[in-house]
Structure formats: C-alpha cells, structure tokens
C-alpha positions as CSV (number, residue, x, y, z in Angstrom):
1,X,-0.5,-59.7,123.5
2,X,-3.6,-61.9,123.0
3,X,-3.2,-65.5,122.0
4,X,-5.3,-67.2,119.3
5,X,-7.3,-69.3,121.8
6,X,-9.2,-66.1,122.6
7,X,-9.0,-66.5,126.4
8,X,-5.3,-65.9,127.2
9,X,-3.3,-62.8,127.2
10,X,0.3,-62.2,128.3
11,X,2.0,-58.9,129.2
12,X,5.7,-58.4,129.7
13,X,8.9,-56.7,128.6
14,X,9.8,-57.7,125.0
15,X,13.3,-59.0,124.4
16,X,15.2,-59.9,121.3
17,X,12.7,-61.5,119.0
18,X,12.9,-63.4,115.7
19,X,10.4,-63.5,112.9
20,X,9.0,-66.9,114.1
21,X,8.8,-66.1,117.9
22,X,8.6,-63.4,120.6
23,X,10.6,-63.4,123.8
24,X,9.2,-61.8,126.9
25,X,10.7,-61.3,130.4
26,X,8.9,-60.1,133.6
27,X,5.8,-61.7,132.1
28,X,2.3,-62.1,133.6
29,X,-0.3,-64.6,132.3
30,X,-3.9,-63.3,132.3
31,X,-6.5,-66.0,131.9
32,X,-10.1,-65.8,132.9
33,X,-11.4,-63.6,135.8
34,X,-8.7,-64.6,138.3
35,X,-5.7,-62.5,139.2
36,X,-2.7,-62.5,136.8
37,X,0.0,-65.2,137.4
38,X,3.7,-64.1,137.3
39,X,5.9,-66.2,135.0
40,X,9.5,-66.7,136.1
41,X,12.3,-66.6,133.5
42,X,11.9,-65.9,129.8
43,X,8.8,-66.8,127.8
44,X,9.1,-67.9,124.1
45,X,5.9,-67.5,122.2
46,X,5.6,-68.8,118.6
47,X,4.2,-66.0,116.2
48,X,1.5,-68.4,114.9
49,X,0.0,-68.5,118.4
50,X,-0.3,-64.7,118.6
51,X,-3.6,-63.1,117.5
52,X,-2.9,-59.5,118.5
53,X,0.3,-57.8,119.8
54,X,0.6,-54.1,121.0
55,X,4.0,-52.6,121.7
56,X,4.2,-49.6,124.0
57,X,7.4,-47.6,124.2
C-alpha cells in the first residue's frame, strides 16, 4: 500500500482489519532509494493515511 505522504509504501500480510484501520504482519517499509526495512510485530495503519492499497490473493 502507498501512504498519503507520497514517499512511503508498506508491504506485508494483511490480517483482520476494521473499517478505520488495516493490520499487517511480516511487513516491510519502503521509503526512498534505500533497501526495504523489516518491521517486527503487527503494524496498524489508519485508513485515512492510505492513498492506494492493492490486495493480492
């Protein structure tokens, strides 16, 4: 998913989500030209911060 700041994207396995937030596990943060950074635990992202989300099954 791409966040509204236009520079940050996050990939991961989607978990139980609610209308106001998305939960990801095994997530990686992609920001700028550097290598992705692995995020430990579960990430909670408010829906208002998401610009684009693609779900692949």
